[in-house]
Each structure stands twice: as structure tokens, then as C-alpha cells.
C-alpha positions, 0 to 999 in steps of 0.5 A: 500500500505504501511506497514511502513515508516522509516527515519534515524536520527543521534540523536534520542533524537532530533528527538523524540522532533521534531516528538513528537511535530509535532504529538502532534500538530495534536492530535496524541500520542508521540512515543515509543522506541522498544528494538533496540532503534527505535522510533515508532509512530502508528496511525490507522494502519499506522506506522512511524519509526525513526532509526539510520542506521543499517550500522553505517554510518551517516543518510542522507535524500533521494534525491527527497523523500517527506513523506506526512502526511494527515491532517484534515484541514488547521488549523491542517497543520499550527499547525503541521508546527509551532510545527515542526519549534519550535522543530528543523525543518526548513520551506522550499518551499513556506509558508503553503497554498493552491496550485493548482495541475490541478483541485485539490486544496491542502493545503500544508505545508513543513518542513525538520526534524532535519536530513533533511528529507522532510515532507509535511502536506497535506489536499485536499481542498473541491471544 
């Protein structure tokens, strides 16, 4: 369904520290920069990018937007969350943990990145 996800940043060096740390915490490689200076993270065909806005205006988070990252388990979600908080992110909503969504049990952990983008570590708990 997706080809890529891109978020804006006002400070790409700060964003790279944050995203390199959160992705390293879940066993992923750090980002690289393309010729336009955009940060690029690739894993199993998925692409996540961070860029300064093309229009030159300040980057702002999308209202109502959340980007979810699939985790292998609660431990991985907790490591991701801790790495984010330690590298300029902000813990938001409830503490990481299991939430019931109808019959589903989900392990969720929420952060805002240094530019305010809302992120979620997501793991479906086995029944």
C-alpha cells in the first residue's frame, strides 16, 4: 500500500540522532543522506524519509497523523521508546503497554520526534 513515508524536520542533524537511535534500538541500520540532503532509512522494502520542506517554510507535524512502526515484541517497543526519549523525543499518551482495541490486544508505545511528529511502536499481542 505504501511506497514511502516522509516527515519534515527543521534540523536534520537532530533528527538523524533521534531516528538513528530509535532504529538502532530495534536492530535496524542508521540512515543515509541522498544528494538533496534527505535522510533515508530502508528496511525490507519499506522506506522512511526525513526532509526539510521543499517550500522553505518551517516543518510542522500533521494534525491527527500517527506513523506506526511494527515491532517484534514488547521488549523491542520499550527499547525503541527509551532510545527515542534519550535522543530528543518526548513520551506522550499513556506509558508503553498493552491496550485493548475490541478483541485485539496491542502493545503500544508513543513518542513525538524532535519536530513533533507522532510515532507509535506497535506489536499485536498473541491471544
